LUMGU-759652 format. One line per 8 residues: for each residue z, x, y of C-alpha. Coordinates in Angstrom, 1 decimal. Layout:
Z,X,Y  ...
***
This chain:
-29.9,3.1,22.6  -26.1,2.4,22.8  -24.0,3.8,20.0  -20.6,2.7,18.7  -18.0,5.4,17.9  -15.1,4.6,15.6  -12.2,7.1,15.5  -8.9,7.0,13.6
-6.2,9.4,12.6  -2.6,9.6,11.3  -0.3,8.9,14.3  3.5,8.6,14.4  3.6,6.9,17.8  4.5,5.8,20.3  3.0,2.3,19.8  2.7,-0.8,21.8
4.1,-0.9,25.4  5.5,2.6,25.0  2.1,3.9,24.0  0.5,2.0,27.0  2.9,3.7,29.4  2.6,7.2,27.9  -1.2,7.2,27.7  -2.3,5.9,31.1
-3.6,9.3,32.3  -5.5,9.8,29.1  -7.0,6.4,29.3  -8.1,7.0,32.9  -9.6,10.3,32.0  -11.7,8.7,29.2  -13.4,6.6,31.9  -14.8,9.8,33.3
-16.4,11.0,30.1  -20.3,11.2,30.4  -22.0,8.2,28.7  -18.8,6.3,27.9  -19.1,2.6,28.6  -15.9,1.2,27.2  -13.1,1.8,24.7  -10.8,-0.4,22.7
-7.6,1.3,21.7  -6.5,0.7,18.1  -3.1,1.2,16.6  -1.1,0.4,13.5  2.5,1.1,13.5  2.8,-0.2,9.9  0.1,2.2,8.6  1.0,5.0,11.2
-2.6,5.1,12.5  -4.1,5.5,16.0  -7.6,5.5,17.2  -10.3,3.7,19.1  -13.7,2.0,19.1  -15.9,3.2,21.9  -19.3,2.2,23.2  -21.5,5.1,24.5
-24.9,5.0,26.2  -26.4,7.2,23.5  -25.7,9.2,20.4  -25.6,12.6,22.2  -22.8,11.4,24.5  -20.9,10.0,21.5  -21.2,13.2,19.6  -20.1,15.4,22.5
-17.1,13.1,23.0  -16.2,13.1,19.3  -16.2,16.9,19.2  -14.1,17.2,22.3  -11.7,14.5,21.3  -11.2,15.9,17.8  -10.3,19.3,19.3  -7.9,17.7,21.8
-6.2,15.7,19.0  -5.9,18.8,16.8  -4.2,20.7,19.7  -1.7,17.8,19.8  -0.9,18.5,16.1  -3.1,15.8,14.5  -4.7,17.0,11.4  -7.6,15.0,10.1
-9.6,13.0,12.6  -12.2,10.6,11.2  -15.1,9.8,13.5  -18.2,7.8,12.8  -21.1,7.0,15.0  -22.9,3.7,14.3  -26.0,1.9,15.4  -25.5,-1.7,16.5
-27.4,-4.5,14.9  -28.1,-6.5,18.1  -29.4,-9.7,16.6  -26.5,-10.2,14.2  -24.0,-9.1,16.8  -25.3,-11.6,19.2  -24.7,-14.4,16.7  -21.1,-13.4,16.6
-20.6,-13.3,20.4  -20.7,-9.5,20.7  -20.0,-8.1,24.2  -22.7,-5.5,23.5  -26.0,-6.6,25.0  -29.4,-4.9,24.4
***
C-alpha cells in the first residue's frame, strides 16, 4: 500500500529559481531511490523552511528513505528533521481530485 512521507526542516536557502538550479542533481538522484514514486518540493522563504512530500510504494521504502535523507541533511548542517509517514484515505482523497490512485 502506498505511503505518503512528509519531511520539513529549518532551511536558510537558496529558494525559488536559485534552489531549482542548485538542487537539480539531488532531485535527479531522488528518482533513483527504491520505492519512490514522486516528490513535491516544499519551501518557505518567509518561515525559513524546506522539505518535501513524497509518495512511496510502501512503508518500508519510505522509512529507509527517511533515515537516509535525515542523515544526509544532518551532514549538510541541518539539525532537526521532522518526518512523518502517513496512510492515504483513498475514498476521501478521490473526492478532492487526488493524483494518488488505489
